N, C-alpha and C positions, 0 to 999 in steps of 0.2 A: 504493500500500500504506500509506504514512504517513498519507494523508488518511483512509483508512478506519479506521485505528487511532485517530486523533484524533477522528473522528466518534463512534466507539464510546465513547471516554472521556467525551466531552461528554454523551452520552446517559446514561451511568452517573452522572455528576455531577449531571445534572438530576433523575435518579431519587432520589438522596440528598436533594436539596433538596425534592422533591415529598413524600417520606415525612415529612420534618420538618415541612413546611407543613401536611399533612393532620392531623397530631397537634396542631399549633398551632391550626388552625381548630376542631377538635373540642373542645379545651380551652377556648377563648374562648367558644364556643357554650354549653358546659356551665356555665361560670362565670356567664354572663348569665342562664341559666335558673334556676340555684340562688340567684340574687339576688332572684328574684321572691318577693313576700310569701307566696304560697300554697305555696312550697317549704318553709316552716318551720311548726312546730306553733303558734307564738305569732303568726304573721302578720307578723313583723318581717322586714325585708330584711337579708340577710347582707352583711357588709362585703365589698367587692370583693376585697381581698387574701385573705380567708378563703374566699370563693367560688372564687377562682382556685386557691388551694391545694387545695381539695377536688376541683375539676374536674380538676386536673393529676394528683392522686393516683388518682382513679378512671380517667381516660383512660389513664394510664400503668400501670394495674393495680398500684398500690403498696400503698395501705392506710393510710398515715399520715394522721391526722386532726387538725384543730384544733377541730372541734366534734363532739359525739357523734352518730353517724349514727342510732342507734336512738331517741334522745330529742329531738334538735333538729329533724330533718327530718320533714315530714309524709309521707304515703304518696306524694304527687306528687313531693316532693323525693327520697325513697328510690328511686322509679322512674327519675328522672333519673340518679341515681348508678349504679344497676344497668345502665341503658342505656349509659352512658359506659364502664362496665366491660366489657360485652359487645363494644361497638364497638372499644374500645382493646385488648382481649385478642386478638381475631381480626384486627384491623387494618382500616383504612378501605378498603384496596385489595381485601380479601376481599369486603366488602359491595358495593363499587362494581362489581366483576367479576360478582358474583351478580345484581345488578340489570341489568347490561348483557346478561347471558345471558337473563334473564327477559323483557327487552323486545326480544330478537332482535338486539342490536347486535353487530357483528363485533369480536372482540378482535384488534387489530392487533399488530405486532411491538413497538412502543413500550410498549403496555399489558402485553405479556408480559414485557418486561424489568423493568417496575416490579413486576409480580407476583412475578417471580423474586427480586428484591432484598428485597421485603417478607416473603417466606416463607423467605428465606435459603437458597435452593436453588442447587445448583451448575450445573444445566442448565436451559435454557429450554424444552426439550421436555416436554410433559405438565403444564405449570404450571396450565393452566385446569382440567384433570381433577383436579389436586391441590386446587384451590380448592373444588371441589364436594365432594370427600372430607373436607376440613377442616370444612366446614359440617355435613356429615352426621355425622361423628364427634363434633363438639362438641354438637350438639343431642341425639344419642342418649345420650351419656355424662351430660350435664346432666339429661336427663329420667329416666334410670335412677336415679342417686343422689339426684336431687331428689325422686323419688317415695318412696324409702326414708325420707328425712328428713322429707318432708311427712307420711307416715303416722305417723312417730315423734312429731313435734311436734303433730299433730292430736289425739293422745290426751290431751294436757294443755292445748291451746290452742284447739281447735276449728278453725274455718275459717282463723283467723290462722296456725295452724301450717302449713297448706298453702302459704300465701304465704311464710312463713319458710323452709320446706324448699327450694323452688325458688330463692328469692332467694339463699340461702347456697350452693346448688349452683353457680350461675353465678359467684358471687364466688370460690369455692374452685377451680373448674376454670380460671378465668381468672387464678388466682394473685393475686387482688386483696387478700384479707384483710379487706375491709369486713364488718362484722357489725351485727346489729340487737339485740344483747343489752342494750345500754344501760350507762351508767356506765363506759365504756371497759374493760369486763371481758373482752371477747372470749369465749373458751370455757372460762374458768376454772371455772365451775360444772359443767362436763362432763368434768372431768379423768379420772374413772374410767369414763366411759360408752363402752363398746366400739362401739356403733352409730354415734354421732356421730364418734368418733375415727377409726374405720376408713373411714367414708364420706368424711370431709374429707381424710384423708391419701391415699386412693385418687384422689380428684379432683385434689388437688395434684400427685401423681406423674404422672398421665395428662396433665394440662395442661402440665407442665414437661418431659416427656420429648421432646416434639417430634412434630409430625404426620408427618414423614417417617419417623421411627422406628416409629411406630404402623403406618403403611402397610407398611413393610418387614416387620415382625413378622407382620402379618395375611396378607401375601402368601406368605411363605416358611415361617414356623412352625418354623424350625430354626435354632438359633443359629449353626451352622457356615456356613449359607448366607447369613447377613445381610451387608449392606454394612459396610465398615470403620467408617463413621460410626456406624451403629447399634450395633455391638459396643462401641465406645469409650463411647458415651453410656450404654448400659445398664450396663456394668461399672463406670464411674465413679459413676453414680447409686447402684448397690447398695453400692459401697465407702463412699461418703460417708454413706449411711443407716446402715449397720452400725457404722462407726467412730463416727459422731456419737451413736448410741444408747448405745453402751458407754461412751464418754467422759462424756456427760452423766449417765448413771446413776452413774458413779464420782464425778464432781466435786460432784454435788448430793446424794450419799448421806446426809450428815448435816445437810442444810439443812432445818430444820423449817418454813421459810416456803415451801418448794416441794414436795419429794417425800418427805421423811423420815417423815412420819406416814401415808403411803399403804401399802396392802398391796403385797406383792412384785410381783404382776401389774400393779397400778396404777402402780408405780414404772417398770416397763419400758414400759408404755403411754405414760406421760407423757414418758419419755426419748425414745421412738420418735417421738412427735408433735413434740417440740421439735427433733429431728434432721431431720425432714421439712420443717417449716414454714419454715426459712430458705431453702428451695429455691424459691421466692420467694413464699410465700403470705401471711404476715402474721397468721395466727391463732396463738393461744397458749392453753395449758391450765394454765399456772402463771404467777404474777405475775413479769413480766420484771424489774421493778425490785428484786426480792428475789434475783435470781440471784447466784451467786458470780462474782467477776471472771473467773476462769478459764473458766467456762461462757459468760459474755457475750462474751469474746474469741474463743472457739471459734465462737460463732454469727456473729460479725463475719466470720470467715474463710469460713464456710459460705455466708453471704449474698453475699460477693464472688464466690465461685465460681458460685453461682446455678443456673439451669436449663440445659436443653440447647437448641441452636439450633433455630429453627423452632417453638418452643412458645410458651406464653403468659407465661413468666417472664423475668426479667432476669439481671443479673450478667455476668461475663466469659464464662460458659458452661462447662459441664462438659468439652466437647471441647477448648476452648482451654486449660483447666487441665491436662488429660491430656496434650496435645501438648507443653506446656511442661515438664511433669515428665519425660516420656519423653526430651525433647531434653537436659535437664540430666543425666539418668541416663546416657544414651549418651555425652555429652561427658566425664563423669567417668570413664568406662571407655575413653576415647580412641577412641570410635566416633562418627563424624560423620554417619552415616546413621541416621535415626530409623525404626525398624521396629516395627510393631504388628500382631499376628495375621498374621504372614508377609506383610505388605504394607508397602512403603516409603512414608513420608509426604513429600510434596513440600516442598521448601525454602521455597517461597512461603507455605505454610500455617504453617510454623514461624515465619518472620519476622512474619507477620500476628498470630500468637498472642502473641508477645512484645510487639508493638506495642500490642495491645489491653490487655495486662496493665499495661504502663508507663503508658499513657494513663489507665487506670482508677485506678491507685494515685496518680498525680499529681492527678487530679481529686478523689478522696476526701480526700487529705491537704490540698489547698488549701481545700476546702469545710469540713473539720473545723477548720482553722486560723482561717478567717474567723468561723465560728460561735463558736468558743472566745473570739475577740476580742470578739464582740458580747455574749456571755452571761456569761463569767467564772464558769463553774460546772463541774460534773463532766465531765472530759475524756472518760473512757471512755463515758459515756452519750451524749455528742454524736458520738463516733466511731461508736457503735452506730446512732444516728439517721441519720447521713450514709451509712453503708454500707447501711442499710435503704432509704434513698431512692434511692441509685445503683443498687442491685440490684433496685429496684421490689419490695421485700419487704413493708414495712409494719409490721414488728415495731417496737415502741417501748418504751422504758423510762420513758415518761411525760413526757419533756422537751418533745416537739413542741408540745403544747397550751399551753405557757406561754412560748414563745419570742417574741422581738420580730419586727417586720415585716421587718427586714433579714435575719434568719436564715431567715424563711419564704421570702424571695426566693431565697436560696442553695439551699434544699431544693427549691424549685419547679424551678429550673434543673437541679439534680442529678437529680430524677425524670425530667425531660424528656430529658436526655442519656442516662440509663440505659435509658429505654424505646426510643428510636429507635436506640440502640446508640451507644456512645462513638465508634466508628470512623465510622459514618454521620453522627453529629453533627459530628465534626471535619471530615469531607470536605464536608459541606454548607456549612461556614463558610469553607473555604479554596479557593483556585483552584489546581488541580493543573496543573503545567507538563509539556509533553511531555518524554519522556526524552531527555537530551542524548547526542550521540555523542562528546563530548569526554571523553577519559580522562586522568586525572592520575597522576603518579608516586606510588607507595605510600610512606606514612610510618609510622613505628613509634610506638606509644603504650604506655607501661608501665601495666598494670592489675593489680588483685588485691592 
């Protein structure tokens, strides 16, 4: 029995390392391609550190940039970026499984374990079918909203607009936040445009909610019948969106550099967009460097929470946050069993949630401290950039493109850890020992 448990742990640990390794290989391959002279408009070769940063940002579907995607990269370079985004958003294991099925290769138990971990699924059964559905949902959603935006952009740009429409659909659904607008403007020029705003936010939400939730909703179509995971993910997503919209509308009400000069409808639309995009997309319709400190700090919190498990976004995840909040609430009321929607939450899930939150906070604090030491500038702005990198959001207050190489390395590692998952990243680097049967006497520690 002990041998079988140890064998299973070894396979899980090797899966963690494989997931980290596949992203590393994808990033390095992308960096080398982006260094090619034909990847840039000028024909110059991009510096390795900048190519590595861009490839990491694209593969980890972050969106932070050190060169302007729309003006620096040629069409070839932009296609490399969007390919890295698509591969990184869905995961290498998804495409590897798809090709294996296409060529008739049998998916063995070890492959299924890796797929299970990459999709963040609780059970191994049905993971191959889930892969096929993930690909189907992805291309259908990207094609639908891509067509809407392609038709919209075509009216003013011609054939280039079709390219823009589908390119931005992939970037938005994969929660990458890369854009081709130029001059680091993102979607600021479309702040009051309902077609672009609703298309992009719909793509972000569908990409971040998680494929398991999508499948559950399509299969049952009744909230009461949904799995507990789906209920928590949906309720938390709605709560964060509504609260974020109202708070941003309030904090930015008198800010003439953001929403004060807009119509009432445009103010709500801009606030809604800025509430959605920290869920880890990286687009913005107002200048982020003009935000009030309260709004910027709220967005840091929203970025850290991030998307839902099994989606294309990052962060500690909505369900992790919800479980932690429920646990604290119940403990304050002297109840040590966490219950949600008349279902009890396993204690291992609670411990795991708090472990993820602690590791995430430690990483972000350490990375922010290091960059603050290197740069000696605006602390809140660098906290914003680090949270954006860790949660693979891509929102920026403009500091990333002027930082030194040491700070870029810190952000590269932060994006990588955020995309593979802080827990996966930690377990890939550590050797886990079998549980010991030795029990020690209890000791008391004063806390609080």
